[in-house]
N, C-alpha and C positions, 0 to 999 in steps of 0.2 A: 604745269605738269599735271596730267590727269591719268588715272587708271580706270578701267571699265570692267565690270563683271556682268556678263550677259547670262542671267539666270536660266533662260530657255536652253542655252547650249551647255551650261555647267550643272544643270540639275538642281538649281536653287529653287525648289518647289515644295509646296505643301498643299494638302487637301483639307478643306474644312467646311463645316456647315454654318450657316448664319441666316439672318434675316435683317431687313431694314424696316424698322417700325414706320408705318404710315405710307410706305411705298406701295403702289397698286400691285405690281407683280412681285417685287422683291420683298414684300412684307410677308410672304409665305416662306416657310423653312425650305432652304435649298443649299446647294454647295457649289464650290468652285475648286479647280486645280490651279491655285495661285502660283505665279512665277515672280521672283524677286530679282530686281536689277539694282546695281550699285555703281555709282561714279564717285570717285574720290579725287579732289583737287588738293595738291600740296604745293607749298612754295619752293621746296627743294627735295632732293633725295638724300637718303642716309649714306653711310660709308659703303654700303653694298650697291648703291645706285638705285634704291627702291623708294618710292613714295610710301607704299605700304606693301607688305609681303602678300602676294596673291593667295598663297596657301593659308596663311593665318586669317586673312580676310574672309575667305570662303568658309573656313572653320567657324568663325564668329557668326556669320549669317546662318549657317546650318544649325549651330547651337541654339540660336534664337527661334528659328522657324520649326525646329524639331518639337518644341513645346506646344506648337499650334497644330501640328499635323494630325489628321484624323480625329479631330475634336469638334465639339460644338462651341462656337465662339459666342460669348455674351458681352455686350457693351455695359460694363459696370456702372458707368455714369449716365446712362439713359434715364430720363425722368419717367419714361413710360413702361419700364420693365420692373415689375415687382418680383423680387427673388426671395424664396424661402428655402433654407437648407435644412434637411431632415436627416437625422442619424438614428435609425431604428435598430432595436436589438434583434429583430427577426428578419431584417432585410438590409441590403447594402445602403450606404449613404446615398442620398439623392438630392437633386435640386429641382424645385418647382418654380416655373416662370409663369407669371400672368402678364400678358401683353394685350391690353384692351379687352376684347371678348374671347381671347384664346388662352389656353392653358397647356403647358408642356411640362413633362416630368422626365428627367434624364438621370442616369447614374452620375454621381458627382465626379467620378474618375474620367468621364467622357467630356467634361466641360472645362473650358478655360475662360476665366473672367479677365477681360482686358480693361484697363483704366481709361476708357474712351467713351464718347457720347453716342457714337453709332458704329456700325460695322460696314460703313462704306469703304471703298478702296482708298479714298482720301484719308479717312481716320486710321485705317489699318497701316497705311504707309507712314503716317505720323507716329503711330505706336512703334513701328520698326525703326524709324529714324531716332527716336528717343532711346530705344534699347541699344542701337548701334553707337550712339553718342556715349552712353554709359560705358560700353565696352571699350571704346577708343580711349576714354579718359582713364579707365582702369589699367589699360596696357601702356599708358604713357606716350601715346602718339602726340608729338608736339609740332609736327610739320603740316598737319592737315589744315587747310584754309576753309574748305566746305566739302559737303558731300550731298549727293542726291540719291534717295532710295525710291524705287518704284515697285508698285504692286500691280500686276496685271491679272485680271480675272480670267481673261481669255487672250489669245494672241491679238495684239493691236488695241486692246481696251484696258486701260488702267489709270492709275494716279501716281503722281510723283510729289515728293516733298524735298525741299532743299534746306539743309541745315548749315548755317553760317557759323564759322568758328572765329573767335576774336583774332585779329591779325598778329598779335604777339605770340601766338601759339597756345594761348590759354583758352580752354573750353568754356562755353557759357555755363553758368550755374544751373 
């Protein structure tokens, strides 16, 4: 049994700015209107006949991506990004990034630090997969066997990550 949420039709989207260190074109600061898709496979349905409630699932995804929307994304685990956070008495808190020969300064309220190595669609989908897994655990979903989360930078171009759940209904640690 599988349910599918097509983010392009459901409005599961967020806009964000990022860069990919070391990439010729994508190493420059730029942004995307990302779309998130989700497929969830369950071994059975609940008493209501549902693998997972569509409404609750959309709310979970929206809650996660809302934190990323209209922000500058920073890969916290990148070895090539040096971050300095400054809290001045005369100005707003800011973050300074040094990436090779470039320097950026942003208001800290505009930045989201993600615990990943890069800001590729692959790593962003992995981040979303982990966040979704945490939410599913928290909400006690015990019939999910696996799920796939996708992040598209533009229509037709994106990455997918598949998260396997232990067969007895227990989530991986």
